[in-house]
VOGU-3710 file (C-alpha; in Angstrom, 3 decimals, decimal comma):
1> msrtilfmsl> 28,697/-173,959/191,533  25,681/-173,275/193,739  25,390/-169,993/195,606  25,324/-172,017/198,872  28,449/-173,765/198,042  29,903/-170,506/196,820  29,332/-168,745/200,158  30,579/-171,920/202,101  33,759/-171,397/200,145  33,963/-167,762/200,735
11> lsiivvaaha> 33,925/-168,609/204,431  36,044/-171,586/204,693  40,082/-171,369/205,015  42,738/-173,752/204,314  44,876/-174,419/207,563  48,497/-174,328/206,621  50,367/-177,388/208,042  52,002/-175,220/210,704  48,840/-174,610/212,176  47,424/-177,943/211,645
21> rghhkgahgr> 49,996/-179,494/213,785  49,675/-177,080/216,690  46,998/-178,217/218,864  45,873/-176,306/221,759  45,044/-178,215/225,113  42,684/-176,711/227,399  42,612/-176,817/231,061  39,848/-179,692/230,922  42,086/-181,707/228,856  40,413/-180,671/225,609
31> hmtaqnvtyd> 42,552/-180,667/222,435  41,554/-177,764/220,053  42,370/-178,387/216,549  41,511/-176,241/213,307  37,736/-176,105/212,711  36,210/-174,837/209,633  33,283/-172,943/210,302  30,401/-172,408/207,513  26,650/-172,354/207,407  23,628/-172,993/205,166
41> gksmfingrr> 19,817/-172,189/205,708  19,193/-174,471/208,516  22,376/-174,414/210,798  25,936/-173,302/211,321  28,588/-176,084/210,539  31,699/-176,487/212,888  34,162/-178,842/211,424  31,494/-180,133/208,919  28,965/-181,118/212,029  25,819/-179,141/212,249
51> ellfsgsihy> 25,476/-177,759/215,648  22,666/-176,429/217,826  24,365/-173,269/219,770  23,448/-171,888/223,352  25,222/-168,624/224,061  25,809/-166,341/226,870  26,868/-162,778/227,137  29,795/-162,191/229,778  31,575/-158,979/229,304  35,058/-159,340/230,666
61> prstqdmwpv> 35,649/-155,806/231,775  32,426/-155,957/234,091  33,934/-158,721/236,232  37,539/-159,301/237,620  40,143/-161,807/236,183  39,745/-163,879/239,560  35,871/-164,280/238,781  36,371/-165,286/234,990  37,000/-169,006/235,690  33,941/-169,619/237,860
71> lldnarrggi> 31,709/-167,397/235,404  32,734/-169,789/232,698  32,324/-172,859/234,884  28,894/-171,729/235,654  28,024/-170,982/232,290  29,107/-174,356/230,889  27,459/-176,157/233,454  24,333/-174,277/232,445  24,364/-175,701/229,125  26,113/-172,967/227,496
81> nviqtyvfwn> 28,479/-173,923/224,721  29,317/-170,373/223,144  30,338/-167,112/225,029  29,474/-163,771/223,686  31,512/-160,544/224,405  31,913/-157,142/222,938  35,303/-155,428/222,527  35,455/-152,279/224,461  37,340/-149,735/222,237  37,592/-146,862/224,532
91> ahepqqgqfn> 38,942/-149,291/227,583  41,600/-150,429/225,119  42,468/-146,971/223,783  41,355/-144,515/226,068  44,080/-142,116/224,616  44,771/-142,286/220,920  47,459/-144,509/220,363  48,026/-145,703/223,744  46,576/-149,094/224,328  45,506/-151,014/227,449
101> fagnydlvkf> 44,800/-154,730/227,413  45,970/-155,386/230,981  44,001/-156,695/234,059  40,165/-156,862/233,722  40,750/-155,559/230,001  43,028/-158,688/229,015  40,676/-159,782/225,977  43,086/-162,525/224,787  43,437/-164,012/228,430  39,813/-164,192/228,651
111> iklvqehgmf> 39,182/-165,798/225,189  41,715/-168,371/225,940  39,861/-169,114/229,383  36,801/-169,567/227,319  38,599/-172,195/225,122  39,937/-173,895/228,145  36,473/-174,231/229,692  35,520/-175,902/226,349  33,251/-173,214/224,714  33,291/-171,253/221,798
121> vtlrvgpfiq> 33,257/-167,413/221,339  31,200/-164,824/219,422  33,491/-161,666/219,267  31,559/-158,506/218,604  34,271/-156,050/217,440  31,868/-153,215/217,037  33,624/-151,082/217,437  30,485/-149,170/218,395  28,810/-151,427/220,892  26,236/-149,401/222,918
131> aewnhgglpy> 25,959/-151,861/225,455  25,144/-149,320/228,158  28,839/-148,552/228,357  30,313/-145,259/228,409  29,929/-143,477/224,991  28,972/-146,704/223,305  32,656/-147,871/223,519  33,610/-145,010/221,435  36,654/-143,065/222,718  36,180/-139,601/223,835
141> wlrevpgiif> 39,146/-138,442/221,842  37,389/-139,662/218,762  34,688/-136,739/219,019  37,592/-134,160/218,594  38,802/-135,455/215,286  37,896/-132,663/212,771  35,073/-133,512/210,491  33,968/-136,661/211,997  30,642/-137,996/211,909  30,281/-141,259/213,931
151> rsdnepykqy> 28,820/-144,402/212,298  28,330/-142,775/208,803  30,139/-143,050/205,442  32,642/-140,479/206,660  36,452/-140,728/206,049  37,523/-139,808/209,332  35,357/-142,233/211,247  35,977/-145,045/208,769  39,779/-144,667/209,050  39,740/-144,974/213,008
161> mqafvtkivq> 37,085/-147,595/212,749  39,068/-149,632/210,398  42,303/-149,077/212,136  40,862/-150,356/215,515  38,939/-153,388/214,057  42,078/-154,413/212,146  44,161/-154,329/215,210  41,804/-156,458/217,110  41,457/-158,957/214,173  45,379/-159,281/213,876
171> mmkdeklfap> 45,539/-159,798/217,612  43,388/-162,549/217,456  45,143/-163,953/214,475  48,557/-163,525/216,329  47,108/-165,454/219,154  45,476/-168,169/216,827  42,118/-167,601/218,400  39,711/-167,944/215,350  38,284/-171,374/214,709  40,299/-172,343/211,651
181> qggpiilaqi> 43,597/-171,399/213,442  42,493/-173,970/216,393  40,812/-171,188/218,368  37,336/-170,813/220,107  36,244/-167,906/217,979  33,284/-169,091/215,637  31,584/-165,818/214,886  32,583/-162,175/214,630  30,152/-159,153/214,691  30,702/-155,677/212,906
191> eneynhiqla> 28,672/-152,604/213,931  25,709/-152,893/216,124  21,961/-152,663/215,733  22,387/-149,885/212,970  19,169/-150,111/211,623  17,889/-148,107/214,233  19,577/-144,978/213,078  20,581/-145,744/209,521  17,648/-143,544/208,058  19,027/-140,490/209,978
201> yeekgdsyvq> 22,027/-140,610/207,716  20,256/-141,161/204,488  22,320/-142,568/201,608  25,541/-142,283/203,714  24,043/-144,801/206,012  23,268/-147,246/203,281  26,903/-146,901/201,850  28,364/-147,239/205,405  26,666/-150,492/205,857  28,005/-151,847/202,702
211> wsanmavaln> 31,776/-150,500/203,527  31,580/-151,857/207,131  30,517/-155,521/205,876  33,093/-155,263/203,029  35,851/-154,210/205,304  34,976/-156,820/207,800  34,865/-159,734/205,248  38,025/-158,551/203,738  40,062/-159,092/206,960  39,864/-162,884/206,203
221> vgvpwvmckq> 39,095/-164,256/209,588  37,880/-167,545/208,417  34,462/-167,339/210,108  31,117/-165,719/209,498  30,473/-162,172/210,204  27,044/-160,984/211,719  25,243/-157,957/211,631  22,546/-157,713/214,555  19,293/-155,926/213,798  20,599/-155,325/210,302
231> kdapdpvina> 17,899/-156,529/207,508  20,299/-155,217/204,835  23,387/-156,973/206,040  25,182/-157,447/202,840  26,456/-161,252/201,580  28,233/-163,196/203,127  27,135/-161,362/206,584  24,375/-162,745/208,399  21,650/-160,649/209,692  20,654/-161,530/213,279
241> cngrncgdtf> 17,797/-160,687/215,627  17,929/-158,868/219,178  14,980/-158,713/221,256  12,603/-160,827/223,745  10,761/-162,804/221,322  12,704/-163,399/218,299  10,939/-166,774/217,518  7,844/-164,576/216,655  9,212/-161,034/215,734  12,133/-161,771/213,713
251> sgpnkpykps> 11,479/-161,812/209,954  14,148/-164,207/209,413  17,645/-164,300/207,456  17,629/-162,148/204,455  18,704/-164,897/202,294  17,556/-168,633/202,203  21,110/-169,834/202,827  21,679/-168,008/205,979  20,863/-169,676/209,400  18,522/-168,133/211,977
261> iwtenwtaqy> 20,648/-166,311/214,726  19,466/-164,676/217,843  22,432/-162,345/219,110  20,561/-160,768/222,258  17,764/-162,579/224,028  17,152/-160,091/226,878  17,181/-161,809/230,271  15,791/-158,682/231,991  16,307/-154,976/231,354  19,077/-152,830/232,327
271> rvhgdppsqr> 18,472/-150,565/234,965  19,072/-146,588/235,046  18,792/-144,278/238,049  14,967/-144,048/239,042  14,047/-147,123/237,723  11,911/-149,597/239,642  13,176/-153,297/239,958  13,360/-155,022/236,323  12,120/-158,645/236,075  11,724/-161,010/233,302
281> saediafsva> 10,529/-164,624/234,343  12,594/-167,630/233,837  9,467/-169,194/232,359  9,159/-166,280/229,805  12,858/-166,529/228,547  12,430/-170,599/228,319  9,365/-170,006/226,327  11,226/-167,932/223,894  14,112/-170,183/223,516  11,920/-173,202/222,871
291> rffskggnlv> 9,877/-171,155/220,405  12,810/-169,962/218,654  14,395/-173,541/218,085  10,867/-175,060/217,285  10,883/-172,330/214,307  14,353/-173,390/212,827  16,367/-171,104/215,066  20,101/-172,280/215,039  21,973/-169,996/217,781  20,378/-168,057/220,789
301> nyymyhggtn> 22,282/-165,744/222,987  21,242/-164,456/226,433  22,054/-160,941/226,948  23,239/-160,850/229,641  24,024/-164,457/230,990  26,208/-162,403/233,442  25,795/-158,808/233,737  28,452/-157,759/236,385  29,484/-154,457/237,491  30,190/-151,085/235,602
311> fgrtssaftt> 33,355/-150,425/237,729  34,581/-146,743/237,823  32,944/-144,470/235,463  32,283/-147,003/232,774  28,520/-146,857/232,695  26,585/-144,869/230,111  24,390/-141,844/230,834  22,162/-142,473/234,001  23,045/-146,167/233,853  23,578/-147,998/237,295
321> tryydeapld> 26,917/-149,568/238,339  25,043/-152,761/238,623  24,382/-154,322/235,365  21,752/-156,988/234,418  21,992/-158,275/237,887  18,743/-160,359/237,133  20,589/-162,470/234,538  21,139/-166,197/235,243  24,414/-165,432/237,102  23,886/-162,410/239,340
331> eyglqrepkw> 26,270/-159,445/239,746  28,249/-161,553/242,155  28,522/-164,313/239,786  26,012/-166,533/241,817  23,486/-168,634/240,297  20,254/-166,959/240,453  17,608/-169,784/240,723  15,452/-170,885/239,181  16,543/-168,931/236,204  19,903/-170,700/235,703
341> shlrdvhkav> 18,841/-173,929/236,249  15,228/-173,521/234,401  17,389/-172,374/231,260  19,752/-175,277/231,667  16,944/-177,662/231,417  15,480/-176,124/228,337  18,920/-176,392/226,682  18,921/-180,230/227,631  15,406/-180,617/226,299  16,182/-179,071/222,927
351> llcrkailgg> 19,382/-181,117/222,834  17,233/-184,386/223,261  15,680/-183,060/219,944  18,792/-182,165/218,299  18,922/-185,167/215,918  15,339/-184,392/214,697  15,696/-180,803/214,564  19,002/-180,805/212,423  17,874/-183,951/210,200  14,260/-183,929/210,041
361> dtnvekfnqf> 11,697/-182,642/208,078  9,463/-179,763/209,414  5,763/-179,702/209,628  3,277/-177,148/211,533  -0,119/-178,395/212,648  -2,093/-175,113/213,469  -5,400/-175,657/215,554  -6,229/-171,941/216,146  -4,355/-168,636/216,618  -3,066/-170,137/220,017
371> hevrtfeklg> -2,531/-173,618/219,700  -0,012/-175,436/217,520  2,349/-178,248/217,089  5,653/-178,139/215,413  7,328/-181,469/214,462  10,735/-182,547/212,982  10,489/-185,899/211,636  12,118/-188,230/209,254  9,443/-190,792/207,652  10,648/-194,295/207,988
381> tnmcaafitn> 12,771/-193,900/210,979  12,055/-193,175/214,698  13,412/-189,869/214,431  10,582/-187,456/215,632  10,515/-184,379/217,874  7,556/-182,191/218,595  6,985/-178,866/220,429  3,330/-178,352/221,415  2,382/-174,551/222,010  -0,192/-172,871/223,868
391> nhttdaatin> 0,395/-169,115/222,979  -2,461/-168,029/225,068  -1,315/-165,710/228,005  -3,917/-166,579/230,470  -5,841/-169,848/229,664  -4,510/-173,293/230,092  -5,325/-175,864/227,255  -5,417/-179,583/226,459  -4,241/-180,385/223,077  -4,580/-183,686/221,489
401> frgtnyflpp> -1,507/-184,967/219,554  -1,378/-188,140/217,712  -4,238/-189,638/219,928  -2,982/-188,455/223,274  -4,160/-185,450/225,249  -1,516/-183,029/226,583  -2,148/-180,425/229,230  -0,311/-177,149/228,882  -0,452/-174,219/231,170  -0,982/-170,750/229,834
411> hsisvlpdck> 2,021/-169,205/227,486  3,984/-172,500/227,588  5,507/-175,076/225,353  6,022/-178,738/226,021  9,107/-180,524/224,432  8,585/-184,281/223,239  11,964/-185,647/221,925  10,123/-188,725/220,706  6,837/-187,150/219,815  5,257/-188,888/222,762
421> tvvyntqsiv> 6,904/-188,072/225,951  6,744/-184,637/227,589  10,385/-183,851/229,099  9,869/-180,233/229,965  7,226/-177,579/229,663  8,510/-173,942/229,784  5,926/-172,728/232,283  6,716/-175,733/234,753  9,596/-175,219/236,945  10,725/-178,517/238,541
431> sqhnsrnyer> 14,328/-177,025/239,385  15,829/-175,366/242,388  15,085/-171,836/243,505  17,253/-169,885/245,869  17,038/-166,553/247,689  20,018/-163,883/247,998  21,131/-162,945/251,480  22,822/-159,771/252,324  24,360/-160,407/255,893  26,222/-157,641/257,931
441> spiannfqwe> 29,889/-158,533/258,424  30,470/-158,986/262,216  34,107/-157,945/261,697  34,187/-155,435/258,974  31,738/-152,647/260,420  34,083/-151,159/263,299  34,082/-147,723/261,254  36,104/-144,754/262,279  35,094/-142,197/260,027  37,130/-139,081/258,836
451> mfneaipttk> 36,048/-136,240/256,525  37,692/-133,728/254,161  35,778/-131,040/252,564  36,187/-129,664/248,950  36,617/-125,855/248,930  33,796/-123,885/247,245  35,905/-121,968/244,627  34,897/-118,257/243,723  36,265/-116,658/240,488  39,854/-116,586/241,616
461> kmdtyqklpa> 42,572/-118,910/240,589  40,337/-120,915/237,986  41,807/-122,920/235,257  40,349/-121,221/232,288  38,058/-118,109/231,630  35,457/-117,488/228,888  32,549/-115,370/228,323  30,068/-118,149/228,372  29,820/-121,185/230,028  31,917/-124,025/228,313
471> elyrllkdtt> 30,062/-127,110/226,913  30,507/-129,850/229,532  31,639/-132,956/227,441  34,421/-130,897/225,861  35,415/-129,312/229,046  35,761/-132,897/231,136  37,274/-134,997/228,004  35,806/-137,813/229,957  38,641/-137,678/232,566  36,200/-136,823/235,496
481> dyawyttsfe> 32,527/-136,341/236,053  33,045/-132,860/237,485  33,696/-129,463/236,581  33,327/-126,097/238,444  31,732/-123,047/236,853  32,198/-119,761/238,627  31,279/-116,103/238,204  30,525/-112,838/240,174  28,306/-109,914/239,873  27,461/-106,761/241,692
491> lspqdlptkp> 24,044/-105,812/243,450  23,357/-102,478/244,835  20,656/-101,646/247,590  18,257/-100,527/244,920  18,356/-103,884/243,142  17,255/-106,287/246,215  13,583/-106,563/246,901  12,173/-104,326/249,642  8,479/-106,088/249,721  8,259/-108,710/252,432
501> gvipvlhims> 8,200/-112,203/251,128  9,920/-111,492/247,814  13,324/-113,270/247,319  15,194/-113,153/244,372  15,410/-116,433/242,320  18,640/-118,270/240,788  17,681/-119,641/237,467  19,653/-122,141/235,706  18,948/-123,943/232,435  21,088/-127,056/232,040
511> lghsmvafvn> 21,667/-129,624/229,129  22,638/-132,239/231,824  23,430/-134,123/233,713  23,185/-132,769/237,226  24,761/-130,034/239,519  25,347/-128,754/242,776  24,935/-124,836/243,014  26,285/-122,486/245,663  26,057/-118,845/246,178  28,678/-117,066/248,267
521> gdlvgtahgt> 29,972/-120,306/249,339  26,505/-121,567/250,735  24,533/-124,506/249,360  21,544/-123,377/247,344  20,499/-126,786/245,927  20,804/-129,647/243,592  19,053/-130,786/240,445  19,525/-133,169/237,810  17,967/-134,638/234,475  16,838/-138,084/233,888
531> heeksfefqr> 17,886/-140,990/231,386  14,989/-139,950/229,289  15,410/-136,014/229,605  19,000/-135,078/230,337  18,338/-131,471/230,438  16,817/-129,809/233,484  15,558/-126,342/235,209  16,921/-125,139/238,419  15,204/-122,431/240,256  15,797/-121,519/243,966
541> pvafkvgtny> 15,200/-118,529/246,187  18,531/-116,880/247,183  19,482/-114,175/249,777  21,645/-112,425/247,617  23,534/-109,538/249,311  24,585/-106,011/248,723  28,152/-106,016/246,835  29,911/-108,755/245,280  27,940/-112,278/245,024  29,713/-115,218/243,916
551> isilastvgl> 27,946/-118,066/242,036  29,644/-121,499/241,868  28,214/-124,429/240,092  29,575/-127,796/240,244  28,225/-129,402/237,170  28,513/-133,273/236,444  27,850/-135,986/234,112  26,721/-139,343/234,717  28,255/-141,247/232,006  28,522/-140,411/228,330
561> pdsgaymehr> 25,493/-141,147/225,918  25,863/-144,679/224,264  23,214/-144,646/221,577  21,296/-142,710/218,793  22,361/-140,795/215,637  24,999/-137,856/215,750  26,395/-138,867/218,981  29,317/-136,518/218,473  26,899/-133,601/218,499  25,388/-134,141/222,115
571> yagpksisil> 25,953/-131,588/224,616  25,858/-131,190/228,514  26,195/-128,448/231,156  24,950/-125,211/232,141  23,209/-123,275/229,252  21,700/-120,103/230,605  21,989/-118,518/233,986  19,910/-115,480/235,402  18,718/-113,823/238,461  14,808/-113,176/238,590
581> dlntgtidit> 12,823/-111,226/240,982  15,137/-108,039/241,530  13,634/-104,584/241,857  15,444/-103,736/238,678  14,256/-106,852/236,795  15,971/-109,848/235,514  19,801/-110,095/235,353  20,894/-112,494/232,817  24,544/-113,514/233,706  25,035/-116,178/231,012
591> enmwghrvgl> 27,651/-114,045/229,304  29,107/-112,657/232,647  32,609/-114,263/232,139  32,964/-117,555/233,686  35,637/-119,262/235,412  36,076/-123,226/234,811  38,036/-125,728/236,574  37,969/-129,431/235,582  37,714/-131,995/238,527  37,981/-132,034/242,236
601> kgegmkvfse> 40,636/-131,152/244,435  40,468/-134,476/246,051  40,608/-136,225/242,844  43,587/-134,532/241,926  45,159/-135,505/245,329  44,022/-139,147/244,837  42,794/-139,120/248,320  41,214/-142,275/247,581  44,355/-144,004/247,423  46,596/-144,856/250,378
611> egslkakwkp> 49,402/-142,527/249,253  47,012/-139,796/248,417  44,852/-140,064/251,295  48,122/-139,105/253,511  48,005/-135,569/251,639  44,626/-134,574/252,880  43,829/-132,873/256,094  41,437/-135,397/257,673  39,032/-134,409/260,549  36,410/-135,899/262,537
621> ltpvprpltw> 32,916/-136,007/261,359  30,770/-132,826/262,168  27,371/-132,877/263,749  25,847/-131,311/260,577  27,250/-132,828/257,297  28,110/-130,565/254,471  28,164/-131,064/250,624  30,923/-132,135/248,684  32,561/-134,193/251,343  35,342/-136,971/251,153
631> yrtrfatpeg> 34,650/-139,517/253,805  37,383/-142,195/254,658  37,652/-145,153/257,059  39,423/-148,371/257,304  37,658/-151,905/257,584  38,608/-155,434/258,134  38,438/-157,891/255,529  35,244/-159,594/255,894  35,185/-163,241/257,133  34,837/-166,079/254,507
641> tgpvavrmtg> 35,618/-165,943/251,030  32,035/-165,010/249,538  31,041/-162,137/247,693  31,164/-158,521/249,468  29,213/-155,462/249,322  28,816/-152,102/250,782  25,236/-150,788/251,260  25,245/-147,260/251,143  22,103/-146,256/253,221  21,846/-142,647/254,340
651> mgkgliwvng> 24,116/-141,618/251,432  23,360/-139,376/248,358  24,992/-139,165/245,206  29,035/-139,526/244,442  31,528/-142,456/243,958  33,117/-145,267/246,195  36,842/-146,552/246,220  38,026/-149,339/247,928  41,918/-149,582/248,337  42,150/-147,163/245,302
661> qsigrhwmtf> 40,010/-148,844/242,989  36,693/-147,393/242,195  33,610/-149,567/242,436  31,402/-147,267/240,824  28,776/-144,458/241,186  26,301/-144,295/243,959  22,951/-142,273/243,884  20,772/-142,981/246,795  18,631/-140,145/246,354  17,346/-140,567/242,710
671> lsplgkptqs> 14,214/-142,650/243,884  12,186/-144,884/241,764  8,316/-144,719/241,761  8,357/-147,208/244,710  10,149/-144,554/246,895  13,398/-146,557/246,755  16,963/-146,036/245,341  17,342/-148,078/242,215  20,597/-149,708/243,662  21,838/-149,668/247,369
681> efhiprsfln> 24,326/-152,374/247,444  27,654/-152,181/245,681  30,061/-155,169/244,818  33,222/-155,176/246,360  35,408/-157,779/244,582  37,533/-159,973/246,542  40,380/-159,217/244,447  40,261/-155,600/245,554  40,439/-156,349/249,123  43,746/-156,807/251,082
691> pqdnllvife> 44,420/-159,753/253,474  43,334/-157,993/256,469  42,903/-154,052/256,511  41,250/-151,869/253,750  40,734/-148,420/252,912  37,197/-147,274/252,186  36,865/-143,730/250,557  33,461/-142,119/249,351  32,787/-138,760/247,688  29,540/-137,388/248,704
701> eepmspgqve> 27,975/-134,564/246,824  24,811/-133,935/249,145  24,918/-133,146/252,763  24,831/-136,746/253,885  26,816/-138,620/256,526  28,112/-142,227/256,223  26,717/-143,367/259,898  24,582/-145,899/258,223  26,911/-147,500/255,608  27,667/-151,172/256,177
711> vlnvnrdtic> 29,863/-153,944/254,587  27,966/-157,045/253,839  28,859/-160,737/252,919  26,665/-161,921/250,188  25,473/-165,529/249,544  22,624/-167,610/247,953  22,692/-170,262/250,883  18,859/-170,221/251,131  17,740/-173,036/248,630  14,255/-174,150/247,727
721> sfiaenepan> 12,065/-176,515/245,839  8,234/-175,577/245,084  6,632/-178,315/242,684  3,198/-179,357/242,172  2,076/-182,933/241,528  0,903/-182,458/237,856  4,338/-181,156/236,813  6,552/-183,092/234,561  9,560/-184,998/235,779  12,987/-183,342/235,491
731> vnswvsrrgs> 14,606/-183,578/232,003  17,790/-185,282/233,519  15,198/-188,324/233,806  15,896/-189,245/230,035  18,871/-189,529/227,546  19,015/-189,922/223,808  22,158/-191,913/222,724  22,680/-193,585/219,335  18,983/-192,826/218,073  17,524/-194,283/221,272
741> fhpivshigp> 15,700/-192,144/223,518  14,843/-193,714/226,904  14,676/-192,982/230,685  17,630/-193,676/232,978  15,795/-193,546/236,221  13,179/-196,085/237,817  10,733/-193,322/238,943  9,377/-191,047/236,333  7,464/-188,304/238,095  7,640/-184,925/239,708
751> qaalectpgk> 10,049/-184,650/242,765  11,602/-181,889/244,753  15,339/-181,748/244,314  18,015/-179,687/246,262  21,498/-179,275/245,549  24,262/-177,314/247,277  27,479/-175,805/245,703  30,168/-177,877/246,369  31,716/-177,888/249,590  28,412/-177,101/251,254
761> kitavefasf> 25,708/-179,065/253,017  22,137/-178,713/254,094  22,319/-177,616/257,714  18,570/-176,624/258,485  15,299/-177,210/256,987  13,434/-173,892/257,565  10,228/-174,766/255,784  8,509/-177,737/254,546  4,824/-178,252/253,564  2,836/-180,443/251,125
771> gnpsgycgdf> -0,740/-179,271/250,592  -1,102/-175,693/249,490  1,593/-173,494/250,669  2,301/-170,258/248,855  4,851/-167,290/248,679  8,415/-167,693/247,354  11,937/-168,680/248,397  12,781/-166,946/251,278  9,074/-166,164/252,359  6,910/-169,326/252,218
781> vlgscnaast> 3,579/-169,456/254,054  1,513/-172,269/255,133  -1,795/-172,761/253,650  -5,042/-174,315/254,706  -3,766/-177,792/254,056  -0,594/-179,375/255,244  0,837/-183,041/255,750  1,803/-182,535/259,459  4,973/-185,126/258,818  6,501/-183,116/255,722
791> kqiveqqclg> 9,136/-181,114/257,634  10,276/-184,436/259,196  10,380/-186,363/256,056  12,520/-183,741/254,489  14,961/-183,296/257,368  15,433/-187,025/257,500  16,279/-187,252/253,848  18,149/-183,997/253,371  19,996/-182,749/256,575  23,829/-183,189/256,244
801> ketctialdr> 23,667/-183,913/252,495  24,796/-182,180/249,542  21,915/-183,220/247,541  18,385/-184,656/248,064  15,523/-185,399/246,254  11,746/-186,030/247,655  9,145/-187,641/245,334  5,709/-186,362/245,492  4,333/-189,413/246,908  1,258/-188,851/248,718
811> amlnqngadp> 1,412/-192,094/250,595  4,942/-191,322/251,813  4,416/-187,468/252,687  1,175/-188,444/254,430  2,904/-191,361/256,117  0,399/-193,894/254,915  -2,306/-191,951/256,958  -5,461/-190,164/255,932  -5,329/-187,371/253,463  -5,700/-184,203/255,542
821> cpeilvktla> -7,388/-182,534/252,572  -8,647/-184,724/249,794  -10,539/-181,796/248,408  -7,373/-180,238/246,857  -6,833/-182,410/244,007  -3,387/-181,104/243,132  -1,056/-180,747/245,956  2,436/-178,926/246,112  5,415/-179,463/247,987  7,396/-176,377/249,083
831> iqarvdveas> 10,875/-176,703/250,768  13,304/-174,231/252,150  16,713/-175,190/253,512  19,690/-173,316/254,669  23,126/-174,525/253,537  26,415/-173,899/254,822  30,199/-174,500/254,647  31,253/-178,291/255,399  33,439/-177,977/258,672  36,386/-179,714/259,255
841> edgddrvdtn> 37,102/-181,935/262,271  38,708/-178,876/264,044  35,895/-176,762/263,373  37,570/-174,697/260,773  35,889/-173,960/257,259  37,337/-176,005/254,458  36,012/-174,032/251,614  33,403/-171,376/250,974  32,059/-171,708/247,453  29,979/-168,478/247,195
851> rplkwwkvvv> 32,942/-166,256/246,399  33,384/-164,465/242,784  37,186/-165,196/242,772  39,390/-168,274/243,320  36,203/-170,245/243,677  35,793/-173,749/243,477  36,064/-175,252/240,006  33,665/-177,663/238,432  35,423/-180,307/236,422  33,712/-180,474/232,875
861> hhg> 34,051/-183,604/231,171  34,016/-183,396/227,375  33,424/-186,156/224,863
//
């Protein structure tokens, strides 16, 4: 038996008759039967058929159950055929032995929905996941297991890791969710990017890798296991790549009989507080995808395809509440264009080459360090596909391939499914653009704010006392962000400076993450660390008094760390405290006996809930805001059914609740180098809202007032096209069926195309120019050249319609008149339109499709 066949046998599973008889029928009418999943060095096989797989990461806890169907619909329509998700250990087992799989944590329901939408699943069991998730997914209680060392050949850690992995695997088996049982799961992942820290554990790291792989394989799930960023992944586990350019950076599978898998193609970069906006262009991602498949890649996964929201306190240290908003589906689940559609089109272009990629022989023709052609061809047949690459970052190129010249923009790949016809170029966006709008709700902003102040404690009636300040992580046990530290000390008249201009200084060294300091009940100041350097130094002049002085420090975390070696040995909180510039010198009060109290009074009362809110003594706002203040108001449910957000202008740092549910942390005063907050708008899922009346509660650490806070409706109802005469036709102009590649439209050429979400129509053309316009969707500008009739032509062809196309036909756009600017050899057509809900005869809205819950459904036809 060959080694390849041996490993195929190890990964296959014989399905018993009871399972074979039990078909699962999806919502779209798709019957799901038992499917064997195997692989060789070229591809994965699903039921004996080679597949090309386009995967997208969607994390179930980062959205709501009501959002899941439309997220999956949009992914499927975007050409995704695999959904990848982590399993979030600390969400499912927050207390040892107490499990939670309800609500947004209903893993089984999510996976079944994926199957209903006709897609497969990669289940990243971990159980360490990183993912910019609190503590990397590890439950806090794990830190307190005696003798534990995370992610090492350590018996206590291995015991708990194996128990959780086994539980999840058994849960999937019980629900028949693995592909050989008729379920959608075709891949599973153990561990996560362990190569990053493996050397730190020396031989204990190497043996841990072997143990993890063997433990996973022994569970007999019937599908392949992968390890990402793990060059030494033991057989039969597949080593996979993470990064932006795995087509060029991945050293490849560690054995010739394993396929090339890309588990994380980063669609942007996650954001931490203090970051400027993060971008990765649709063109660059498309290039990376085409490059990967042209070099024999078999599966690419977008991390993230939908990032979503870190609700509550689930984000890792200093990570924003919003997660990967720049993904093809934005935080609200709306299609971010042109990223969503340009990637949909690269999937279609690659699939037009599918037969050649999976069945042809590979050849590479290199012209120089920047230019090459990769072909997949079977001699003696018409099977041939080519990927022509210009890898120069600034210079365009004309490349001759088989007697024909092909023009390629800089850093681009042209895809030719028949080795003749360009159906797609990664740098040429011929699909739709859009712009996100935040619009103030007319009915939701009649706020009547009230306030409730946290009392500043002294040393009396604290929960615990000890000589030194307690370490913050261990004190909080991840139950809250906040803990009080208090102490007192005496000063005599001789201690205080008498020289004019000399004032004593309160000096605090903290291991992170942030703090608010008070002396004798008065605010002294705030300080914080950063994502890169959690620790910080605090120094402020203080007018101490003769007699007893009280120091009160509200220390806080902003999420637990999620990466690195020896995570169980990370620390936070005040480390040393002293008083400088006294007449008698420096007083070190670090060992002065400290009182501790975990959490805020308002948290204990649950003033953010309807019931708890009644327990507090609320009062009208004062002219001068105070620190550590709870604010509450009621607001009407915004009109429509689209996404909703709250903009936190004028606020500082704290947390936000709507109807008792936390929508995350805000930090408006941690500015990026551009002088703006990293995140200003915060998602309020529609499922969090009541039919009419809602409770909004904010805890604010800093002396800020909520007067500028506003509730917003969110949409992407501004749609655009921006296309030049020399760009290719849309990839939808061709099909490949039964070995025949051919066009299916009469006109092959560039055209502007606009498409509304179902239930909406184009109601206004806000901009249209054929010539040399510039700008971007939402802010186009006329150039020196413009065909005067462009806007009228576009209005005639698009107003009142759900879709429209405008061919880049000079005669039509110039109305058969003279070209106003013949000196411009390649002209561009730019269109910006506004769409709105289709109105019924009585004027009522029929449907609003921009909502992240109970949205419209797209019927996906399979076959």
